[in-house]
TORDREN-502924 format. One record per residue (C-alpha): residue number from 1; x, z, y. Coordinates in steps of 0.05 Angstrom, whole numbers, padded with zeros to 5 digits. Each point is the difference from the previous one (the first is absolute). Layout:
+-----+--------+--------+--------+
|   k |     c1 |     c3 |     c2 |
+-----+--------+--------+--------+
| NUM |      X |      Z |      Y |
...
+-----+--------+--------+--------+
# end
This chain:
+-----+--------+--------+--------+
|   k |     c1 |     c3 |     c2 |
+-----+--------+--------+--------+
|   1 | -00001 | -00004 |  00000 |
|   2 |  00056 |  00026 |  00045 |
|   3 |  00039 | -00074 | -00005 |
|   4 | -00071 | -00034 |  00006 |
|   5 | -00007 |  00035 |  00061 |
|   6 |  00069 | -00025 |  00032 |
|   7 | -00012 | -00059 | -00022 |
|   8 | -00062 | -00013 |  00031 |
|   9 |  00038 |  00030 |  00062 |
|  10 |  00054 | -00053 |  00000 |
|  11 | -00057 | -00057 | -00011 |
|  12 | -00040 |  00026 |  00060 |
|  13 |  00064 |  00011 |  00042 |
|  14 |  00027 | -00075 | -00014 |
|  15 | -00072 | -00026 |  00017 |
|  16 |  00001 |  00035 |  00066 |
|  17 |  00068 | -00025 |  00013 |
|  18 | -00015 | -00073 | -00017 |
|  19 | -00065 |  00003 |  00044 |
|  20 |  00032 |  00027 |  00058 |
|  21 |  00071 | -00034 | -00003 |
|  22 | -00024 | -00070 |  00040 |
|  23 | -00019 |  00039 |  00055 |
|  24 |  00068 |  00036 |  00005 |
|  25 |  00040 | -00063 | -00014 |
|  26 | -00040 | -00044 |  00056 |
|  27 | -00030 |  00014 |  00070 |
|  28 | -00068 | -00040 | -00011 |
|  29 | -00027 | -00037 |  00062 |
|  30 | -00075 | -00028 | -00001 |
|  31 | -00030 | -00059 |  00023 |
|  32 | -00065 | -00030 |  00002 |
|  33 | -00017 | -00075 |  00006 |
|  34 | -00044 | -00051 | -00010 |
|  35 |  00034 | -00037 | -00056 |
|  36 | -00066 | -00039 | -00028 |
|  37 | -00064 | -00022 |  00031 |
|  38 | -00003 | -00039 |  00072 |
|  39 |  00053 |  00035 |  00028 |
|  40 |  00054 | -00012 | -00058 |
|  41 |  00050 | -00036 |  00044 |
|  42 |  00012 |  00055 |  00046 |
|  43 |  00001 |  00046 | -00056 |
|  44 |  00049 | -00037 | -00033 |
|  45 |  00041 | -00006 |  00061 |
|  46 | -00003 |  00074 |  00009 |
|  47 |  00024 |  00012 | -00069 |
|  48 |  00054 | -00049 | -00005 |
|  49 |  00022 |  00024 |  00072 |
|  50 |  00006 |  00075 | -00022 |
|  51 |  00034 | -00021 | -00063 |
|  52 |  00053 | -00022 |  00041 |
|  53 |  00006 |  00062 |  00042 |
|  54 |  00003 |  00040 | -00064 |
|  55 |  00060 | -00038 | -00029 |
|  56 |  00032 |  00005 |  00065 |
|  57 | -00010 |  00077 |  00006 |
|  58 |  00024 |  00012 | -00079 |
|  59 |  00056 | -00049 |  00011 |
|  60 |  00025 |  00046 |  00056 |
|  61 | -00004 |  00056 | -00046 |
|  62 | -00071 |  00023 |  00010 |
|  63 | -00027 |  00060 |  00033 |
|  64 |  00029 |  00069 | -00005 |
|  65 |  00037 | -00020 | -00059 |
|  66 | -00056 | -00033 | -00042 |
|  67 | -00036 | -00069 | -00011 |
|  68 | -00059 | -00007 |  00030 |
|  69 | -00055 | -00033 | -00041 |
|  70 | -00061 | -00039 |  00029 |
|  71 | -00064 |  00021 | -00029 |
|  72 | -00049 | -00062 |  00012 |
|  73 | -00076 | -00009 | -00003 |
|  74 | -00046 | -00053 |  00007 |
|  75 | -00051 |  00026 |  00050 |
|  76 | -00042 | -00073 |  00008 |
|  77 | -00008 |  00016 |  00076 |
|  78 | -00056 |  00049 | -00031 |
|  79 | -00008 |  00068 |  00028 |
|  80 | -00025 |  00030 | -00057 |
|  81 |  00052 | -00028 | -00047 |
|  82 |  00043 |  00026 |  00062 |
|  83 | -00023 |  00067 | -00010 |
|  84 |  00006 |  00009 | -00078 |
|  85 |  00075 | -00031 |  00006 |
|  86 |  00019 |  00045 |  00060 |
|  87 | -00023 |  00059 | -00053 |
|  88 |  00041 | -00030 | -00057 |
|  89 |  00059 | -00007 |  00043 |
|  90 | -00002 |  00073 |  00021 |
|  91 | -00017 |  00037 | -00055 |
|  92 |  00024 | -00042 | -00062 |
|  93 |  00052 | -00035 |  00037 |
|  94 |  00031 |  00054 |  00036 |
|  95 |  00021 | -00039 |  00062 |
|  96 |  00030 |  00027 |  00057 |
|  97 | -00023 | -00053 |  00051 |
|  98 | -00040 | -00068 |  00005 |
|  99 |  00007 | -00063 |  00024 |
| 100 | -00074 | -00017 |  00024 |
| 101 |  00005 | -00080 | -00007 |
| 102 | -00063 | -00017 | -00004 |
| 103 | -00061 | -00019 |  00053 |
| 104 | -00042 |  00046 |  00046 |
| 105 | -00058 |  00016 | -00044 |
| 106 |  00042 |  00033 | -00058 |
| 107 |  00049 |  00024 |  00039 |
| 108 | -00050 |  00042 |  00048 |
| 109 | -00028 |  00026 | -00072 |
| 110 |  00064 |  00034 | -00029 |
| 111 |  00027 |  00020 |  00068 |
| 112 | -00038 |  00066 |  00003 |
| 113 |  00020 |  00012 | -00079 |
| 114 |  00077 | -00007 |  00020 |
| 115 | -00014 |  00051 |  00060 |
| 116 | -00031 |  00046 | -00047 |
| 117 |  00051 | -00005 | -00050 |
| 118 |  00065 |  00005 |  00053 |
| 119 |  00020 | -00068 | -00024 |
| 120 |  00035 | -00042 |  00055 |
| 121 | -00033 | -00069 |  00001 |
| 122 |  00023 | -00057 |  00046 |
| 123 | -00057 | -00055 |  00008 |
| 124 |  00048 | -00066 | -00002 |
| 125 | -00051 | -00043 |  00044 |
| 126 | -00076 |  00028 |  00003 |
| 127 | -00025 |  00003 |  00066 |
| 128 | -00058 |  00048 |  00005 |
| 129 |  00015 |  00060 |  00032 |
| 130 | -00037 |  00041 | -00053 |
| 131 |  00054 |  00001 | -00044 |
| 132 |  00052 |  00043 |  00048 |
| 133 | -00061 |  00042 |  00025 |
| 134 | -00003 |  00027 | -00070 |
| 135 |  00052 |  00048 |  00015 |
| 136 |  00078 | -00001 |  00022 |
| 137 |  00028 | -00017 | -00071 |
| 138 | -00028 | -00069 |  00005 |
| 139 |  00047 | -00052 |  00043 |
| 140 | -00009 | -00076 |  00018 |
| 141 |  00059 | -00042 |  00007 |
| 142 | -00049 | -00063 |  00019 |
| 143 | -00038 | -00001 |  00063 |
| 144 | -00070 |  00045 |  00012 |
| 145 | -00050 | -00060 |  00013 |
| 146 | -00006 |  00016 |  00076 |
| 147 |  00076 | -00013 |  00009 |
| 148 | -00003 | -00068 | -00041 |
| 149 | -00063 | -00021 |  00035 |
| 150 |  00022 |  00017 |  00074 |
| 151 |  00067 | -00038 | -00021 |
| 152 | -00039 | -00062 | -00020 |
| 153 | -00039 |  00004 |  00062 |
| 154 |  00062 | -00002 |  00038 |
| 155 |  00032 | -00055 | -00032 |
| 156 | -00065 | -00046 |  00007 |
| 157 | -00002 |  00020 |  00075 |
| 158 |  00075 |  00007 |  00026 |
| 159 |  00036 | -00046 | -00053 |
| 160 | -00058 | -00061 | -00014 |
| 161 | -00035 |  00007 |  00063 |
| 162 | -00061 |  00003 | -00031 |
| 163 | -00060 |  00001 |  00048 |
| 164 | -00054 | -00010 | -00046 |
| 165 |  00003 |  00040 | -00068 |
| 166 | -00052 | -00001 | -00060 |
| 167 |  00004 |  00057 | -00056 |
| 168 | -00008 | -00015 | -00077 |
| 169 |  00008 |  00071 | -00034 |
| 170 | -00003 |  00028 | -00071 |
| 171 | -00058 |  00044 | -00001 |
| 172 |  00036 |  00058 | -00028 |
| 173 |  00046 |  00058 |  00023 |
| 174 |  00056 | -00045 |  00007 |
| 175 | -00030 | -00055 |  00043 |
| 176 | -00044 |  00048 |  00046 |
| 177 |  00060 |  00046 |  00015 |
| 178 |  00036 | -00057 |  00021 |
| 179 | -00056 | -00034 |  00042 |
| 180 | -00005 |  00075 |  00038 |
| 181 |  00073 |  00001 |  00016 |
| 182 | -00009 | -00076 |  00021 |
| 183 | -00068 |  00011 |  00048 |
| 184 |  00037 |  00061 |  00030 |
| 185 |  00055 | -00032 |  00025 |
| 186 | -00047 | -00055 |  00028 |
| 187 | -00033 |  00049 |  00037 |
| 188 |  00055 |  00036 |  00026 |
| 189 |  00055 | -00045 |  00018 |
| 190 | -00038 | -00072 | -00004 |
| 191 | -00058 |  00008 |  00050 |
| 192 | -00007 | -00062 |  00045 |
| 193 |  00059 | -00041 | -00045 |
| 194 | -00027 | -00013 | -00065 |
| 195 | -00077 |  00008 | -00031 |
| 196 | -00022 |  00012 | -00071 |
| 197 | -00052 | -00054 | -00009 |
| 198 | -00031 |  00018 | -00068 |
| 199 |  00013 |  00047 | -00055 |
| 200 | -00020 | -00011 | -00071 |
| 201 |  00014 |  00042 | -00062 |
| 202 | -00009 | -00025 | -00070 |
| 203 | -00008 |  00038 | -00067 |
| 204 |  00062 |  00003 | -00046 |
| 205 | -00011 | -00042 | -00054 |
| 206 | -00012 | -00064 |  00053 |
| 207 |  00039 | -00064 | -00021 |
| 208 | -00049 | -00044 |  00037 |
| 209 |  00011 |  00005 |  00080 |
| 210 | -00028 | -00066 |  00026 |
| 211 | -00062 |  00038 |  00028 |
| 212 |  00042 |  00046 |  00041 |
| 213 |  00050 | -00050 |  00020 |
| 214 | -00060 | -00051 |  00020 |
| 215 | -00023 |  00057 |  00048 |
| 216 |  00070 |  00010 |  00028 |
| 217 |  00014 | -00078 |  00015 |
| 218 | -00063 |  00007 |  00035 |
| 219 |  00036 |  00053 |  00048 |
| 220 |  00055 | -00046 |  00009 |
| 221 |  00049 |  00065 | -00003 |
| 222 |  00080 | -00018 |  00016 |
| 223 |  00017 |  00058 | -00050 |
| 224 | -00033 |  00033 | -00061 |
| 225 |  00022 |  00062 | -00031 |
| 226 | -00012 | -00009 | -00070 |
| 227 |  00006 |  00074 | -00030 |
| 228 |  00001 |  00004 | -00074 |
| 229 |  00039 | -00003 | -00064 |
| 230 |  00038 | -00062 | -00024 |
| 231 | -00055 | -00027 | -00054 |
| 232 | -00041 |  00008 |  00066 |
| 233 |  00038 | -00022 |  00056 |
| 234 |  00027 | -00062 | -00037 |
| 235 | -00061 | -00024 | -00018 |
| 236 | -00019 |  00012 |  00076 |
| 237 |  00055 | -00043 |  00030 |
| 238 | -00005 | -00053 | -00052 |
| 239 | -00075 | -00014 |  00013 |
| 240 |  00011 |  00005 |  00082 |
| 241 |  00045 | -00060 |  00001 |
| 242 | -00034 | -00036 | -00053 |
| 243 | -00066 |  00008 |  00052 |
| 244 |  00046 | -00023 |  00061 |
| 245 |  00010 |  00061 |  00033 |
| 246 |  00070 |  00006 |  00038 |
| 247 | -00007 |  00069 |  00028 |
| 248 |  00061 |  00047 | -00010 |
| 249 | -00013 |  00035 | -00060 |
| 250 |  00034 |  00076 |  00001 |
| 251 | -00001 |  00048 | -00066 |
| 252 |  00034 |  00069 | -00017 |
| 253 |  00034 |  00027 | -00050 |
| 254 | -00061 | -00011 | -00056 |
| 255 |  00027 | -00077 |  00006 |
| 256 |  00071 |  00010 | -00012 |
| 257 |  00007 | -00025 | -00067 |
| 258 |  00028 | -00061 | -00034 |
| 259 | -00066 | -00005 | -00031 |
| 260 | -00028 | -00015 |  00069 |
| 261 |  00047 | -00055 |  00014 |
| 262 | -00021 | -00023 | -00074 |
| 263 | -00081 |  00000 |  00017 |
| 264 |  00012 | -00029 |  00065 |
| 265 |  00047 | -00058 | -00011 |
| 266 |  00019 | -00035 |  00058 |
| 267 | -00051 |  00028 |  00046 |
| 268 |  00041 |  00066 | -00004 |
| 269 |  00049 | -00042 |  00050 |
| 270 | -00009 |  00034 |  00066 |
| 271 | -00036 |  00065 | -00026 |
| 272 |  00028 |  00062 |  00030 |
| 273 | -00007 |  00076 | -00018 |
| 274 |  00015 |  00068 |  00020 |
| 275 |  00038 |  00036 | -00059 |
| 276 |  00059 |  00049 | -00012 |
| 277 |  00053 | -00046 | -00035 |
| 278 |  00043 | -00048 |  00042 |
| 279 |  00029 | -00059 | -00050 |
| 280 |  00050 | -00015 |  00056 |
| 281 |  00027 |  00072 |  00002 |
| 282 |  00078 | -00009 |  00006 |
| 283 |  00009 |  00074 | -00032 |
| 284 |  00046 | -00007 | -00067 |
| 285 | -00047 |  00039 | -00038 |
| 286 | -00062 | -00034 |  00018 |
| 287 |  00033 | -00071 | -00012 |
| 288 |  00021 |  00027 | -00070 |
| 289 | -00069 |  00024 | -00022 |
| 290 | -00032 | -00067 |  00022 |
| 291 |  00054 | -00042 | -00033 |
| 292 | -00002 |  00049 | -00063 |
| 293 | -00074 | -00004 | -00010 |
| 294 | -00015 | -00071 |  00006 |
| 295 |  00059 | -00014 | -00048 |
| 296 | -00019 |  00052 | -00052 |
| 297 | -00080 | -00006 |  00011 |
| 298 | -00001 | -00078 |  00012 |
| 299 | -00042 |  00006 |  00060 |
| 300 | -00001 |  00027 |  00072 |
| 301 |  00000 |  00072 |  00021 |
| 302 | -00054 |  00028 |  00042 |
| 303 | -00020 |  00060 |  00045 |
| 304 | -00034 |  00041 | -00058 |
| 305 |  00056 | -00005 | -00046 |
| 306 |  00057 |  00018 |  00060 |
| 307 | -00051 |  00060 |  00021 |
| 308 | -00005 |  00032 | -00070 |
| 309 |  00076 | -00014 | -00009 |
| 310 |  00011 |  00040 |  00069 |
| 311 | -00047 |  00055 | -00015 |
| 312 |  00032 |  00013 | -00071 |
| 313 |  00067 |  00003 |  00042 |
| 314 | -00030 |  00047 |  00050 |
| 315 | -00017 |  00048 | -00056 |
| 316 |  00066 | -00008 | -00027 |
| 317 |  00040 |  00020 |  00062 |
| 318 | -00047 |  00055 |  00010 |
| 319 |  00017 |  00028 | -00073 |
| 320 |  00069 | -00009 |  00020 |
| 321 |  00001 |  00038 |  00067 |
| 322 | -00048 |  00051 | -00025 |
| 323 |  00048 |  00011 | -00061 |
| 324 | -00075 |  00023 | -00039 |
| 325 | -00052 | -00033 | -00038 |
| 326 | -00047 |  00046 |  00018 |
| 327 | -00056 | -00035 |  00041 |
| 328 |  00006 |  00052 |  00059 |
| 329 |  00076 | -00017 |  00016 |
| 330 | -00013 | -00073 | -00013 |
| 331 | -00059 | -00003 |  00045 |
| 332 |  00037 |  00040 |  00051 |
| 333 |  00065 | -00055 | -00004 |
| 334 | -00055 | -00054 |  00003 |
| 335 | -00029 |  00024 |  00072 |
| 336 |  00066 |  00006 |  00023 |
| 337 |  00030 | -00073 | -00012 |
| 338 |  00027 | -00032 |  00060 |
| 339 |  00025 | -00063 |  00008 |
| 340 | -00004 | -00024 | -00070 |
| 341 |  00028 | -00073 | -00005 |
| 342 | -00055 | -00030 | -00047 |
| 343 | -00013 | -00072 | -00019 |
| 344 | -00058 | -00001 |  00043 |
| 345 |  00037 |  00027 |  00059 |
| 346 |  00031 |  00066 |  00028 |
| 347 | -00049 |  00050 | -00009 |
| 348 |  00006 |  00047 |  00070 |
| 349 | -00033 |  00058 | -00031 |
| 350 | -00068 |  00020 | -00042 |
| 351 | -00050 |  00029 |  00048 |
| 352 | -00028 |  00077 | -00012 |
| 353 | -00065 | -00037 | -00027 |
| 354 |  00054 | -00038 | -00052 |
| 355 | -00007 | -00064 |  00036 |
| 356 |  00058 | -00052 |  00003 |
| 357 |  00030 | -00018 |  00071 |
| 358 |  00029 | -00064 | -00008 |
| 359 |  00002 | -00079 |  00033 |
| 360 | -00054 | -00047 | -00025 |
| 361 |  00034 | -00067 | -00019 |
| 362 | -00039 | -00060 |  00023 |
| 363 |  00023 | -00066 | -00052 |
| 364 | -00027 | -00071 |  00002 |
| 365 | -00003 | -00056 | -00067 |
| 366 |  00054 | -00051 |  00013 |
| 367 |  00007 | -00046 | -00058 |
| 368 | -00041 |  00047 | -00052 |
| 369 |  00045 |  00058 |  00010 |
| 370 | -00016 |  00060 |  00056 |
| 371 |  00051 |  00000 |  00053 |
| 372 |  00014 |  00048 |  00066 |
| 373 | -00040 | -00010 |  00064 |
| 374 |  00007 |  00061 |  00033 |
| 375 | -00008 |  00079 | -00003 |
| 376 | -00048 |  00048 |  00030 |
| 377 |  00038 |  00061 |  00016 |
| 378 | -00038 |  00035 |  00064 |
| 379 | -00005 |  00067 | -00015 |
| 380 | -00076 |  00011 |  00029 |
| 381 | -00017 | -00062 | -00058 |
| 382 |  00044 |  00027 | -00066 |
| 383 | -00009 |  00079 |  00012 |
| 384 | -00064 |  00024 | -00035 |
+-----+--------+--------+--------+
# end
C-alpha cells in the first residue's frame, strides 16, 4: 500500500509538471483575428504580420530569457465568437497580454473581459471609442474613429480642395464613427469653404452600390468620402468609375488592403486614403518589413498587418521595460510609452484613456500600389 501511494504521488507530480511546463517555458501572447469570413484577407494579413514580429523577438533572444509563444484564434469578426475565445485565452492558455487584431464590434465585446481580468490588450486598428472606454487595460494603436474622420475631412478640404462633398458610409460602428469625425471637422473648420451635399449609409453586406451612386451623381460633388472595408469600398470605386463619376474618391484605413486594389482594378488609380502605414517611409525597419512581407507572402502588405505588428511589439516593449509578465506591470509600462518607433509611425504617447497620438498618413494609388501623398500632423486633429 505504501509503494502504491508513493507511485500515485509520483504520477500526479509528473502530470502537474507536464501540464505547467509549457507556461513556465514560454511567455504567451494572444491574438484574435478574423481568419475566415468576409474579413479573412485582413485576418490573414494580421496573422502573417504578427508571426513576423514573433520571429523577430525570438531571434533577438525572446523576453525575460524566454521564447514568446503566439496563441491565435479566429473570431470571424463576430462578437459572440470573440467573447468565448477571449475567455479561452485567459482561462486555458494563460496569456499575459492580447493583440486585438479584429474589427470594432468583436473588439468592443472583449474589452470589458480583458479589463476585468487585468489582461492588457492593444487594439490594432479597431476605431470605436467604447474599446478604450472599457477601462485602463485597453489601449489602441490604431486611430480613434473621430481622429481618422477629422483627418479625412482635412484631406478632402485642404489637400484635394473639395467644395462639394458626398458621404457614402458603411452603416456599422466603423462607418458611423468615421462619419462623425468627418462632419465634426466640416462643422468646426470648413464652414463657408466646403459643404456636405448628401449623406447615405449602406448595410454591411451591400454589394451593388449603383442606386447610391446614382443619387450622388445627381448631386454633382467634386469628392466622395467612401467609408467602409475593402470589400465595400472596392465595388464602390469600380462602380462609380463605370458610371462615369469623375469626382475624387477618398477612403480610409478599411480600404488599405491589396484586396481593395484587386477588386477595384484599374479604377483604383487616384484613389486616396487616410491610414497609418506609409509605403514610402524611408526608415530601415519599415522598408525591411515591407520587403520581407511581400517576398514571403507574395502579396503587398497593408495597414492592418503593420498595425497588429506594432501592437505586438508595444506589448513586448512593455514586458521588457517592466521586467515582468504581471498584468498591472505590463499595463503601466504601455501607458508610459513615449516616442515608440513603430512601423505605423512614431507613437508620441498614449493618452490617459489609452488612445494613441501619432501622425495620420495620406496615401494615393499610383500604378496599382499605395504611395505617399502627404501627412496630417496638426496636434488639434491627431490628438483624441
